[in-house]
C-alpha positions in Angstrom: -48.8 84.7 -30.9 -46.4 85.8 -33.6 -48.6 84.0 -36.3 -51.6 86.0 -35.2 -49.6 89.3 -35.2 -48.2 88.5 -38.7 -51.8 87.8 -39.8 -52.6 91.4 -39.0 -49.7 92.5 -41.1 -51.0 90.2 -43.9 -54.5 91.7 -43.6 -53.0 95.2 -44.1 -50.7 93.9 -46.8 -53.6 92.3 -48.6 -55.3 95.7 -48.6 -52.3 97.3 -50.4 -52.9 97.6 -54.0 -50.2 95.9 -56.1 -51.4 97.5 -59.2 -54.6 99.0 -60.5 -57.1 98.6 -63.3 -57.2 101.6 -65.6 -54.6 104.2 -66.3 -55.3 107.1 -64.0 -52.2 108.8 -62.7 -53.9 109.5 -59.4 -54.4 105.8 -58.9 -50.8 105.0 -59.7 -49.5 107.6 -57.3 -52.0 106.3 -54.6 -50.8 102.7 -55.1 -47.2 103.8 -54.7 -47.8 105.8 -51.5 -50.1 103.1 -50.1 -47.5 100.4 -50.7 -44.7 102.5 -49.0 -46.9 103.0 -45.9 -47.9 99.3 -46.0 -44.2 98.2 -46.1 -43.4 100.4 -43.1 -46.3 98.9 -41.2 -45.4 95.3 -42.1 -41.8 95.9 -40.9 -43.1 97.3 -37.7 -45.4 94.3 -37.0 -43.2 91.5 -38.2 -41.1 91.5 -35.0 -43.8 92.1 -32.4 -44.3 88.4 -31.5 -40.6 87.9 -30.8 -40.5 91.1 -28.7 -43.5 90.0 -26.7 -42.1 86.5 -26.1 -38.8 88.1 -24.9 -40.6 90.0 -22.1 -40.3 88.2 -18.8 -42.9 90.1 -16.8 -46.4 91.4 -17.4 -45.1 94.9 -17.2 -42.5 94.2 -19.9 -45.1 92.5 -22.2 -47.5 95.4 -21.5 -44.8 97.8 -22.6 -44.2 95.9 -25.8 -47.9 95.9 -26.5 -48.1 99.6 -25.8 -45.3 100.1 -28.3 -47.2 98.1 -30.8 -50.3 100.2 -30.3 -48.3 103.3 -30.9 -46.9 101.8 -34.1 -50.4 101.0 -35.3 -51.5 104.5 -34.6 -48.5 105.9 -36.5 -49.3 103.5 -39.4 -52.9 104.9 -39.3 -51.5 108.4 -39.4 -49.2 107.5 -42.3 -52.1 105.9 -44.2 -54.3 108.9 -43.4 -51.6 111.2 -44.9 -52.0 109.5 -48.2 -54.3 111.3 -50.6 -56.5 108.5 -52.2 -58.3 108.8 -55.5 -62.0 109.8 -54.9 -63.2 106.3 -55.6 -60.9 104.9 -52.9 -61.6 107.5 -50.2 -64.2 105.4 -48.3 -62.2 102.2 -48.3 -59.1 104.2 -47.4 -60.9 105.7 -44.4 -61.9 102.2 -43.3 -58.3 101.1 -43.3 -57.3 104.0 -41.1 -60.2 103.3 -38.8 -59.3 99.6 -38.7 -55.7 100.4 -37.7 -56.8 102.6 -34.9 -59.2 99.9 -33.7 -56.3 97.4 -33.7 -54.2 99.8 -31.7 -57.0 99.9 -29.1 -57.0 96.1 -29.0 -53.2 96.2 -28.3 -53.7 98.8 -25.6 -56.4 96.6 -23.9 -53.9 93.6 -24.2 -51.2 95.7 -22.6 -53.5 96.5 -19.6 -54.3 92.8 -19.2 -50.6 92.0 -19.3 -49.7 94.5 -16.7 -52.4 93.0 -14.4 -50.8 89.6 -15.1 -54.2 88.6 -16.5 -53.0 85.8 -18.7 -56.6 84.7 -19.6 -57.6 88.3 -20.6 -54.4 88.8 -22.6 -54.9 85.5 -24.4 -58.5 86.1 -25.1 -57.8 89.6 -26.4 -55.0 88.6 -28.7 -56.7 85.4 -29.9 -59.6 87.7 -31.0 -57.2 89.7 -33.1 -58.1 88.2 -36.5 -61.9 88.5 -35.8 -61.6 91.9 -34.2 -63.6 94.9 -35.4 -60.3 96.4 -36.7 -59.4 93.4 -38.7 -63.0 93.1 -40.1 -62.8 96.8 -41.1 -59.6 96.3 -43.0 -60.9 93.2 -44.8 -64.1 95.1 -45.7 -61.9 97.9 -47.1 -59.9 95.4 -49.1 -63.1 94.0 -50.7 -64.3 97.5 -51.4 -61.1 98.4 -53.2 -61.1 95.2 -55.2 -64.7 95.8 -56.2 -63.6 99.2 -57.5 -61.0 97.7 -59.7 -57.9 97.9 -57.5 -55.8 94.8 -57.8 -55.6 93.6 -54.2 -54.6 90.1 -53.0 -57.2 88.4 -50.8 -55.9 86.3 -47.9 
């Protein structure tokens, strides 16, 4: 499970611009803000798998997943607070939307965990990488790359 959760962090990390083509100051400031928000998100997600495995009951696992959903919503709010250059606005909005969608997936997983629905929980979390939120983030990554932002593809 941790591998899958780290994959989400990797998707978001891949969307973070490590530099940019051109010399616009707006782009440089955007990249710096974006990377700071991304680092916060990555730190938040990196320990989720261990936290979930440490839970002994469906209620505890559900609580951890709810915490993760709130962390993803906070990350979306952090990203939304970044003022992107005009050529990155659409992709940036897609990242925010993707993070909110992932948060919804975690909330659904929390409900399954609290019902002790192991099959539902497994199905929901196994679909993490192919979820609408993950697809939205990957599409935003491609969009930024097509506009000259140096992003790593994973």
